[in-house]
C-alpha positions in Angstrom: 44.9 76.1 -32.1 43.1 76.7 -35.4 41.1 79.7 -36.5 37.3 79.5 -35.9 37.1 79.8 -39.7 37.9 76.1 -39.6 35.0 75.4 -37.4 32.2 77.4 -39.0 31.9 76.1 -42.6 29.1 77.0 -45.0 28.0 73.9 -47.0 25.3 71.4 -47.8 24.1 68.6 -45.5 23.2 66.1 -44.4 26.6 65.4 -42.8 29.8 67.4 -42.4 32.0 64.3 -41.9 30.2 62.0 -44.3 29.0 64.5 -47.0 30.9 67.7 -46.9 34.4 66.3 -46.0 34.4 63.6 -48.8 33.1 66.1 -51.3 36.0 68.5 -50.5 38.4 65.6 -50.7 37.1 64.6 -54.1 37.2 68.1 -55.4 40.8 68.5 -54.4 41.8 65.1 -55.7 40.2 65.8 -59.1 42.1 69.1 -59.4 45.4 67.2 -58.9 44.6 64.5 -61.4 43.5 66.3 -64.7 44.5 63.3 -66.9 42.3 60.7 -65.1 39.5 59.1 -66.9 38.0 57.4 -63.9 38.2 57.0 -60.2 38.1 54.3 -57.5 37.1 55.3 -54.0 37.4 53.0 -51.0 35.5 54.0 -47.8 36.4 52.6 -44.4 34.8 52.3 -41.0 32.0 54.7 -40.3 32.2 56.3 -43.7 31.4 52.9 -45.2 28.9 51.9 -42.5 26.6 54.9 -42.9 27.9 56.5 -46.1 24.9 55.6 -48.2 22.4 57.1 -45.8 24.6 60.2 -45.4 24.9 60.5 -49.2 28.7 60.1 -49.2 28.7 58.3 -52.6 26.3 60.9 -54.1 28.5 63.8 -52.9 31.7 62.2 -54.3 30.1 61.3 -57.6 28.9 64.9 -58.0 32.4 66.2 -57.3 34.0 63.8 -59.8 31.3 64.0 -62.5 31.2 63.2 -65.4 33.8 60.5 -64.8 32.9 57.0 -63.7 33.5 56.3 -60.0 33.8 52.8 -58.5 33.1 52.5 -54.8 34.5 49.9 -52.5 32.8 49.7 -49.0 34.8 48.4 -46.1 32.8 49.0 -42.9 34.6 46.4 -40.9 38.0 47.9 -41.6 39.5 51.2 -40.2 42.5 53.1 -41.3 44.9 54.0 -38.4 44.2 57.7 -37.8 40.4 58.0 -37.7 37.2 56.0 -38.2 36.3 58.1 -41.2 39.1 56.8 -43.6 39.1 56.9 -47.4 41.4 56.2 -50.3 41.0 57.9 -53.7 42.6 56.4 -56.8 42.7 58.1 -60.2 42.9 55.6 -63.1 43.7 56.0 -66.8 42.0 54.4 -69.8 43.8 51.1 -69.3 42.6 51.0 -65.6 46.1 51.7 -64.3 46.4 53.8 -61.1 47.8 57.3 -61.9 47.7 58.7 -58.4 46.6 57.6 -54.9 45.5 59.6 -51.9 44.7 58.4 -48.4 43.0 60.6 -45.9 40.4 61.2 -43.3 37.2 63.2 -42.8 37.8 64.2 -39.2 34.5 66.1 -38.5 33.0 69.4 -39.2 33.8 69.2 -42.9 37.6 69.1 -42.3 39.8 66.6 -44.2 43.3 65.4 -43.3 45.8 63.5 -45.4 47.6 60.5 -44.0 50.4 61.7 -41.8 49.3 65.3 -41.9 49.0 67.4 -38.8 45.5 68.7 -38.1 46.5 72.1 -36.9 47.5 73.7 -40.2 46.0 77.1 -39.6 47.4 77.9 -36.2 46.0 81.2 -34.9 45.8 80.8 -31.1 48.9 80.2 -29.0 46.7 79.2 -26.0 44.7 76.0 -26.2 43.0 75.6 -22.8 40.1 77.4 -21.3 42.1 77.9 -18.0 44.9 79.8 -19.8 42.5 81.9 -21.9 40.4 82.7 -18.8 43.6 83.8 -17.0 44.8 86.0 -19.9 41.4 87.6 -20.3 41.1 88.2 -16.6 44.5 89.8 -16.4 43.8 92.1 -19.3 40.1 92.8 -18.5 38.9 91.4 -21.8 36.0 89.4 -23.0 36.2 86.2 -25.0 35.1 87.9 -28.2 37.9 90.5 -27.7 40.3 87.7 -27.3 39.1 86.2 -30.6 39.5 89.6 -32.3 43.1 89.9 -30.9 44.0 86.6 -32.5 41.9 86.5 -35.6 42.1 90.2 -36.6 39.2 92.5 -37.4 38.6 90.6 -40.6 36.9 87.9 -38.6 33.7 90.1 -38.3 33.1 90.1 -42.0 33.4 86.3 -42.0 31.0 85.9 -39.0 28.5 88.3 -40.7 28.3 85.8 -43.6 28.0 82.9 -41.1 25.1 84.7 -39.3 23.4 85.4 -42.7 23.4 81.7 -43.7 22.2 80.7 -40.3 19.2 83.0 -40.5 18.4 81.9 -44.0 18.4 78.3 -43.0 15.9 79.0 -40.2 13.7 81.0 -42.6 13.7 78.4 -45.3 12.9 75.6 -42.7 10.0 77.6 -41.2 8.4 78.0 -44.6 8.7 74.5 -46.1 6.5 71.5 -45.7 6.8 68.0 -47.0 8.5 64.6 -46.3 12.2 64.3 -45.7 14.1 62.2 -48.3 15.7 58.8 -47.4 12.8 56.4 -47.0 11.8 56.9 -43.4 8.7 58.8 -44.4 9.5 61.5 -41.8 7.5 64.7 -42.2 9.0 68.1 -41.7 7.5 69.6 -38.4 9.1 73.1 -38.0 6.4 74.8 -40.1 3.6 73.1 -38.2 5.0 73.9 -34.8 5.8 77.5 -35.7 2.2 78.1 -36.9 0.7 76.5 -33.9 2.8 78.6 -31.5 1.8 81.7 -33.4 -1.8 81.0 -32.5 -1.0 80.7 -28.8 0.0 83.3 -26.2 1.9 84.0 -23.1 4.8 81.8 -22.0 4.1 79.1 -24.5 4.5 81.5 -27.3 7.7 83.0 -25.9 9.4 79.6 -25.5 7.8 77.7 -28.3 9.7 79.3 -31.2 13.1 78.0 -29.9 12.6 74.3 -30.8 10.8 75.4 -34.1 14.0 77.3 -35.1 16.2 74.3 -34.2 14.0 71.9 -36.1 13.9 74.2 -39.1 17.7 74.2 -39.5 18.0 70.4 -38.8 15.3 69.6 -41.4 17.1 71.9 -43.9 20.2 69.9 -43.2 18.4 66.6 -43.8 17.3 67.7 -47.3 20.8 68.8 -48.2 20.1 72.5 -47.8 22.8 75.1 -47.1 23.7 75.4 -43.5 26.6 76.2 -41.2 28.6 73.6 -39.4 28.1 74.5 -35.7 30.2 72.5 -35.1 28.8 69.8 -37.5 25.9 69.5 -39.9 24.1 67.1 -37.6 24.1 69.6 -34.8 23.7 72.7 -37.0 20.4 73.8 -35.6 21.3 74.4 -32.0 23.4 77.6 -32.1 21.2 79.4 -34.8 18.1 78.6 -32.8 19.5 80.0 -29.6 20.7 83.2 -31.3 17.3 83.8 -32.9 15.6 83.1 -29.6 17.7 85.7 -27.9 16.9 88.2 -30.7 13.2 87.5 -30.0 13.4 88.2 -26.3 16.1 90.8 -25.9 17.1 93.9 -27.9 20.1 92.4 -29.7 22.0 94.3 -32.5 23.9 92.3 -35.1 27.1 93.4 -33.4 26.3 91.5 -30.3 25.3 88.5 -32.3 28.6 88.5 -34.0 30.4 88.8 -30.7 28.4 85.8 -29.4 29.3 83.8 -32.5 33.0 84.5 -31.8 32.7 83.2 -28.3 30.8 80.2 -29.5 33.5 79.5 -32.1 36.2 79.7 -29.5 34.3 77.2 -27.3 33.9 74.8 -30.3 37.5 75.2 -31.3 38.7 74.3 -27.8 36.6 71.2 -27.9 37.8 70.2 -31.4 41.4 70.7 -30.4 41.4 69.0 -27.1 38.8 66.2 -27.8 36.7 65.8 -31.0 33.6 67.0 -32.7 33.3 63.8 -34.8 30.4 61.4 -34.1 32.4 58.6 -35.6 35.2 59.2 -33.1 33.4 60.1 -29.8 29.7 59.6 -30.5 27.0 62.3 -30.5 28.3 64.0 -27.4 31.0 65.4 -29.7 28.4 66.9 -32.0 25.2 67.8 -30.0 27.2 68.2 -26.7 29.6 70.6 -28.4 26.8 72.5 -30.0 25.0 72.9 -26.7 28.2 74.1 -25.0 28.7 76.6 -27.8 25.1 77.8 -27.7 25.1 78.0 -23.9 28.2 80.2 -24.0 26.8 82.5 -26.6 23.5 82.8 -24.7 25.2 83.6 -21.5 27.2 86.4 -23.1 24.2 87.9 -24.8 22.3 87.8 -21.5 25.1 89.8 -19.8 27.1 87.0 -18.2 30.8 87.3 -17.1 33.5 85.2 -18.7 33.4 82.9 -15.8 29.7 82.4 -16.1 30.2 81.8 -19.8 32.7 79.1 -19.0 30.3 77.5 -16.5 27.5 77.5 -19.0 29.7 75.9 -21.6 30.8 73.3 -19.1 27.3 72.3 -18.2 26.3 72.1 -21.8 28.9 69.5 -22.4 28.7 67.8 -19.0 25.0 66.9 -19.4 25.5 65.3 -22.8 28.3 63.0 -21.7 27.9 59.5 -23.1 25.4 60.5 -25.8 25.6 57.8 -28.5 25.5 58.3 -32.3 23.0 55.8 -33.6 21.3 57.2 -36.7 18.3 55.1 -38.0 19.0 53.9 -41.5 22.2 55.9 -41.4 20.2 59.1 -42.0 20.7 62.4 -40.1 17.1 62.3 -39.1 16.2 60.0 -36.2 17.2 60.9 -33.4 19.4 63.7 -34.8 16.7 66.3 -35.7 14.9 66.2 -32.4 18.3 66.3 -30.5 18.9 69.8 -32.0 15.7 71.0 -30.5 16.3 69.6 -27.0 20.0 70.8 -27.0 18.9 74.3 -27.9 16.4 74.3 -24.9 19.1 72.9 -22.6 21.6 75.6 -23.8 19.2 78.3 -22.6 18.7 76.4 -19.3 22.5 76.2 -18.8 22.9 80.0 -19.5 20.1 80.8 -17.1 21.5 78.6 -14.3 25.0 80.0 -14.8 23.7 83.6 -14.5 22.1 82.7 -11.2 25.6 81.8 -9.9 28.8 83.8 -9.6 30.5 81.4 -12.0 32.1 79.2 -9.4 31.9 75.4 -9.8 33.9 72.3 -9.2 34.3 70.7 -12.6 36.0 72.9 -15.1 35.3 73.2 -18.8 38.8 71.8 -19.6 38.1 68.8 -17.4 34.8 67.9 -18.9 36.2 68.2 -22.4 38.9 65.7 -21.4 36.3 63.4 -19.9 34.2 63.6 -23.1 37.2 62.5 -25.2 37.8 59.5 -22.9 34.2 58.6 -22.7 33.8 58.8 -26.5 36.7 56.5 -27.2 35.4 54.1 -24.5 32.1 53.8 -26.3 31.7 50.6 -28.3 32.1 51.3 -32.1 28.4 50.4 -32.6 27.5 53.6 -30.8 29.9 55.8 -32.9 28.0 56.6 -36.2 28.0 53.0 -37.6 24.2 52.5 -37.3 25.0 49.1 -35.7 23.6 49.8 -32.2 21.0 51.6 -30.2 18.0 53.2 -32.0 19.6 52.2 -35.3 18.8 48.5 -34.7 15.7 48.9 -32.6 13.9 50.7 -35.4 14.6 50.1 -39.1 12.5 51.2 -42.1 11.3 49.2 -43.8 10.9 47.1 -40.7 13.2 44.0 -40.5 11.3 40.8 -40.6 11.8 38.6 -37.6 
């Protein structure tokens, strides 16, 4: 199983699979083709269906500038390995193809060449929660200690940078007003909510900041701001919001936050390895559901939970997002994506609280619910897997479609 470094990526939104991944692919392809004078890029499946709204073409053009880029959009066709397929071709002055690369943006900013194995950076020998729980129990260790054993002490410097970027995204989002780009005319709300909560008191003030934090990061993502995939751009607000909320309510040194990030990363990596975090492959349950599971685990640990309570919280975070569709309006990571970050953050705290009330015993295991998520996602019709062809994406369009 891969390092959590492959899960937490620092980059610019609005989409890890549709913006960050194709940008990385373009940068790598350009480095391999120094004699090219132009490029042709063919996008397939979900990349073609919602690529314009997710700024796929803009990200690729930026990476290949100043050379001319021709785009071919094939939303009805899919390459065999993943719905987010792409072909890059480098051409010479006569228009002849110098080199061709076929690959996939598999979620969370990761790219994969045709025929390549996804687990390139293998760090963990165990790949199931059951086995990890057993090993930790036998050795009396926590999840974060298990992460350190496998990743090395260098992981804490990496996670410190991740935490810094997460905090910065919240702070920027809380201090910015205006309308989000893309044509929906959607106003940023994090600043307004934050200010209103500051003027209230009691329980409302205590709980109100949590959704404001999640909205702040999600709105920063929507404008292409710097965020951390947790595990994706579209779900990037959940984990930072929960961590900041815990900081607000409990004495929490940075050391504990880094330990919580390690545990959250382990949860996300297990989901990525055994199922998927790609909305194009399994719907939004793979993005928001995974983010909620990661945040619930982190919160439970920060609130003093045992490893079995942490596993229970993560299981609930995923279980209660099963079947969640990915149906972005106008192909933008705004409706319903931004609000989902706020609701998933709130649910993550609820999962942690409920798990702490228990002894960690429950019937459906984390491993089982992850397997169910994978099957459910692949059973979803393609119109509910980041194609903007079903659900809210066709109920509401802007400008409105004339009937």
